[in-house]
C-alpha positions, 0 to 999 in steps of 0.5 A: 476344084473352083473351075469345076464348081463354077458349073454351079452358075449354070442352069444345069438340071443336075449340077453334080452331074455336069461337074462330074463331066467337066471334071472327067473331060479334064482329067482325060485331057491331063492324062492324054500325054501318057496314053502312048505309054499305056498303049505300049503296056497294053500291046506288051500284054496283049500283042495282038491288040490294035485298039488303042486308048479312048479319044474324048468327045465332050458334048453339049449344047452351045454356051455350056462352056466347052470352048473355055474348058479347052482353053482351061485344059490347054492352059493347065497343060502348058502354063500360057494361053493356047487356042485350041485347033479348029474344026477345020484342022480336024482332017485325015491329012492334017491329024496325020501330019501332026502325028508325025511331029512326034509329040505327045501333046494331046490334039485338042479341037474345039466345036467339032462341026457335025460333018466331021463326025460323018462317013468321009471324016473322023467316022472313016479315018478315026478307027485307024488313029491308034490301030495303024498309025501307032508305032511301038515305042514311039510318042504319039498324041491323043485326040480330044475334041469338043462338040455340039453334036453327038456322034453315031454311037454305033458307027466305025468308031464304036467303043474307041471314043469316050463320049461325055455329055454335059447338060448345062449352059450359062448365061452370057453375063459380065459376072460370068465372063469375069469368073472364067477370065479370073480362072484362065489368069491363073498360073 
């Protein structure tokens, strides 16, 4: 809660809404390791369903703390500092390789470039992430990304992605940096 409340230090036009967005992003990330279990139950109830749990895209302008939110999410999931995956790692081939490892750890990508949302990128293969790659009863990771740009809400991913928009930005001050470091230093 203290980490989410750091939004009060931002220039957000609505701190409450921005705090809700950050909290929703963290909750989506914390529940992501269990999405394959949700998919299994979903297919037991509706055996013809192909659509999986929603992937998460956390969107906002530069300087709103998305990278630190990624680092905070990873630290709370793992107990150690882990660098999020990069936009360059976000390709169909790389994602498929990570899925084949059989881990339930979410695939957390930071600062997805706008080109990754286009026709030949996530929009084209993302729809198949759960529909085709998921195997009943097998571990399957979830995708969680941050980006500066919104995706095409009417594109092929359609309802398959939960887009969380946060309207806030932080001044690059030593005080703000110290506060974030304090939160990331906690066990």
